[in-house]
N, C-alpha and C positions, 0 to 999 in steps of 0.2 A: 462595573462588571456584574453580570447576573449572579444571583445567589448560588446557582449550582456549582460555580467554580470557587466560591469563597470557602476558605477553610482547608484548601488543598495545601500540602506541605511545600516548603521552598524548593525541594528537589524537583517536584513536578513542574513548577514554574520555570526552573532552570532548563529542564528538558524542553518545555514549550518554547522558550526563547531560542534554544539551540536548534530546534526543528525548523524555526523560521529561517535562521541563518543558513542552515544546511540546505533547505529546499530552494532558497534563492539561488544557490549554486547548482541548479539543475538546468543548465543552459545548453550544454554540449549535445546531449542526446537528441533533443528535438531537431537540432540543426545538423546532425551527423550526416544525413543523406546529402545535404547541400555541400558539406565539407568534402565528402568523398568524391562527389561529382566535380568539384573545383580542382581536385587533385588528379582527375582523369580516371577515377575508379568507377566503373559502371557495371550494369548487368549482374551476372552471377557473383562477381566479386563483392558487390554491395551486399548481396544476400549473405555471403560468407561472413562478412564483418558484423552485420546485424544479427546473424545467427549466434555468433560468439557472444555478442552483447546479451542476447536473450538467455543463453546457457548460463551465464553468470548469475542471473536472477533465480536460477534453480539451485545452483551450487552454493551461493553465498548464505542463504538462510540456514541450510543444514550445517554449514561450518560455524556460523554465528551462534546457533543454539548450543552446539557442543562446547564451544569455547566459553560461552557465558556461564555454563555450569561447571566447567573445569578450571578456568583461570580467573573467572570473575567478570562482572558486567562492564565495569569501567575499562579494564585492559582490552577487552574485546572491542569496545567502541573505539578506543584509541587506535587499535590495529586497523580497523576498517576505515576510519577517517584519514589516517596518515597514508594508508594504502591507496585510498581514492585520490589523494592529492598527487602521489607519485605516479599513479596510473594516468592521470590527466596529462602530466608532462610527457609521459612515454607515448601516449596516443597522439599528441600534437607533433612530436618529433619523429614518429614512426616513419621509416622510409618506404615501406611497401605494404602490400595487402596482408601478408602473413604477420608482420609485426604489428600492424594495426589491429588485426583480429585478436592477437595475443593481448595487446593492451586493452582492447575493448572487453575481453573476458576478465582481465584483472580488475578493470574499473567497475564492472557490474558486480563481480564477486565481492570485492572489498566493500562497496557501498551497501550490498544486501546483507552483510554480516552485522550491520549496526542495528537495524530495527529489532531483531530478537533480543539482543542484549538490553536495549533501551526499554522494551516492553516488559522484560523480566524485572528490570530495576524499578519500573513503576509499580509492578505487582508486589515487589518486596517492600515498598515504601507506603503503600496505601491499603487500607482495609477493604474487605470485600464490598461493602456498601458504597464505597467512593470510587471504585475502579472505573466504572463506566464513565464517570465525569472526568477522571484523570486522562483516560484514553481519548475521550472526546476533545478535551483541551489540546492534547498533543496533535490530534487530527486537525484541529482548527489552525494550529501553528503551521502544519504542512500546507494547508490550503492558502493561508496568507502568503507564505513564501512562494507557492506556485503562482499565485496571482501576480506578485511582484516580478517573478522570473519571466512570466509571459509578456509583460510590458518591456522589461529590460533586455530580453534576448534579442528581439528584432532590432533594437537600436544598436546594441553592441555588434551584432553580426554585420550590420551595414558598415561598420567602421573597422572590421577586421576580426576574423575568426579567433585569433590569438586572445582577444579580450574575453571570449567565452571561456576558454580554458583557464585563463588567469583568475577570473571570478570564481569558477567552480573549485579550483584548487585552493584559492584563498579562503573561501567559505568553509571548506572542509577543515582547514588548519585552524580557523577561528573557533569552530565548533570543538575541535580536539583540545584547544587551549581551555575552553570552558569546561569540558569534561575533566581535564587534568587538574584544574585549579578550583572548580566550584562544586563538584560532585563528591559526595562521600558515600561509599558503598556500604550498605548494612551488612552485618555479619551473616554469612551464609549458613543455612541449615545443614546439619550433617546428613549424609545419605542414609536412607532407611533400607531395609531388606527388599521392600517392594519396588523401590525406585533406584536401587543400587546399580552400579555400572555407569559408564559414560556414554553409551550409545542410545539409539532411539528405541530400544526394546521396551522401555517404560511407556512410550507412547503407543507402540504397536500392540502392547498387551491391554491397553485401555479400550474396551469395547465401546464405551460411550463416545470417546474421542473419535474412534474409527467410524462412528455413525455421524457425528457432528461435522467433522472436517469436510467430507464430500458434499454435504448440503451447503456449507459455507462456500465451498469451491464453486458450486454451480451458480450461486448468487454473485460471486465475484466474477465469474466468467461472463455473466449477463451484463454486469456493470462495465467490464472491460471493453465490451463492444462499443461503448460510447467513445473510446479512444481510437478504436481500430476501424469499425465499419461505418460510423457516422461520417467521417471524411469522404468515404467512397460514395455514400448516399448523396451528400451535398454536391459532389462532383457530377454524379450521374443526373442530378436535377438541373444541370446547366448553370449552377451557381458558382461564384468565384471562391478561391481560397480565403478571401477576406471574410466571407460569410461564416466559414467554419471558425475563424479566429474570433468573430463576434459571438458565436454560440459558446465557445469556450469561455469568453469573458462573462457571458450571462451566468454560466454555471459557477464561475469563481466568485462573482459578486453575490449571488444568492447564498452560497455556502458560507462565505466570510461574514455576510450580514446576519444570517439567520442562525448559524450554529449555536452561539451561546444561549440564545433565547429558547430555541427548540429543545436544547438539552435541559434547560431549567424546567421546562414544562413536562418533559417525558422521563426524566431520570428517576422519578418516583414511581413509575409504572412498571409492571412486570416486564422483564427484558425480552423474553421470547415472543410474546404477542407483538411488541413493538418491532422486533427484528423481522417477524413475518410480514407485518403490514408494510414496513419500509421496503423489504425485498419485493413485495407485490407491486408497490409504486414504481420501483426501479424497472421491473420487468414490463409494466404497462407503458412507462415512458419510452423505453427502448422500442417496444412494439409500435408505438405511435410514429416512430421514425419511418416505418414502412408506409404510412398513410400520408406523410408530408410530401408536398411538392412545391412549397413556397417557403419564404423566410418565416412567415407567421407560423406555419405548420411545424417547422423545425424548432422555433422558439417554444411553442407549447410542449413539444416532446421533451426538450431540455429542462423546462421548468418542472415537469412531472417527475422525471428521474432525479433531478437535483433535490427535490423535497424528500424523496426516498433516501437519498444519500445522507441528507442532514439528519433524518430520523434515526438511522441505524448507527450513526457515528459512535464509535467506542464500544458497542455492544459485543461484537464478535471477539475482539481481543480480551474483553472483560470476562466473557464466558470461558475462554480458553484458560485465562489466569486463574479463575475460580476452580476449574477442574484439575489444575496441575498440582502435584505434590510440591511443597516448598523448595525442595532441593532439585527439582526438575523443571522449574519454570522457564529456563532458557531453552531447553529442548522442546517443550510444548509450544512456546512462542516461535521457535524455529520451524516446527512442523506447520504452524499456522501461516507463517511468512512464506514457507515453501508452497503451501496450497495457493496462496495469493500469486506467487510467481508462476505456478503451473496454470492458473486460470488466465493470466495475461498471455502466457505463451500459447495456450490453446486458442485464445481469441485471435491471436496473430496468425495462427496456422489454420485450425479448423474453421474458425469464424470467417476468415477471408475465403477459404476454399468453398464453403457453403454459399457465400455471397456471389462469388464469381462463377462457380461451377454449377450449382443447382438453381440459384436465383435468390434475389434479395428477400422475396416473400418467405421462402423456407427458413431463412435465418431469423427474420423478425418474429414470425409467429412461433417458430421453434423456441426462440428465446423466451417468449411470453409463457408458453406452456411449461418449459423447464423452470423458469423463475417462480411461477405460481405453485407448481408441484413441490419445489424445494421449500417454499414458504410454509405450505401445509405440513410437510414432513418435519420441518423444524419445530412447529407447534407440538407435534407428536412426542417430542423429546422432553417436554416441559416437566412431566412427573419425575422422570429419571434424573434430570439435572437438579431439580429441587431436592430429591432424596440424597444425591451426592453432596450437595451443599450442607444439608442437615447433618449428614454423617461427619463431614469435615469439622463442622462447628462442635459436635459432640466430642470428637477427638481432641480438638484444641482446648476444650474445657477440662 
């Protein structure tokens, strides 16, 4: 194990292992369109169900952040994981479009409550200098689980969709068992006057966060195009779905293989320049998709944005954790997770609309411009973030 991950406390390793198990159980969503078609649900009804699924990714983080600060990190994670398992069963047994949409909303909402609580728990357990490494390790676990799920999903779907639901529900319950038996939540900090209350006012009053979150959101939007618009580009190039599957595998292999070693090399460098450079790499790789018309061209684009993904791993969540008051870490991470959900939702709607309505070139070069501008603007916050960290260290002393 690279030196960057050595010395992290056992709680971080437990969450790392849990993230692998939980992400292996991410099988139903990629195959949901096929399941709906198999049940005779087509056209606008599919969009209705998928829209409900997307809405949960906006609702869940807000709920998760509030609950994490109100009732604790572990109880919030348990609610989300058990709720996910229940929703898997409800979605599988749902008799019609409305019940499937309701189940999909519950599934995504419950699942999205977990990350803010887990990220807050990591921030509680790791000092400022180690947070990027802790979040990078957690992210590595997510990618390992995603890679396994990518191989497992196609095999199980060929033998029956019920197997996908069974594995997803089972993995959530296994993770819940780990949380209940292996995690110990640190004592929570009493609310201060500045961060008192249980709503998101503490985040909305933080001008630095209100500058940082939109910039991170733009970078996350550009990255999300790799899930949304890349398949469209591959299709329009006359290539088969198997090519897109191979490209996803290239990304997974690169991230899983390189993440620990790149983190070891970069974790000692200033975070914002690395975040800006990684964001620029992601934007460049996404834009190269617009030039690709062969398998080789697409592989080059995937390699470029994958290297950017590896470089920025753990930095954004670490920045948010460092800016958050100790008693509001759940809400700050909830706001960050909500920004991530909004970015993915925007990629699904605005990104696809630009691609199909205005043209692929507008999307790819617009993404490059937005990504580069966000990277430069992020660097512009370096002095203010450093000053905030110094202030927090002085208060802690």
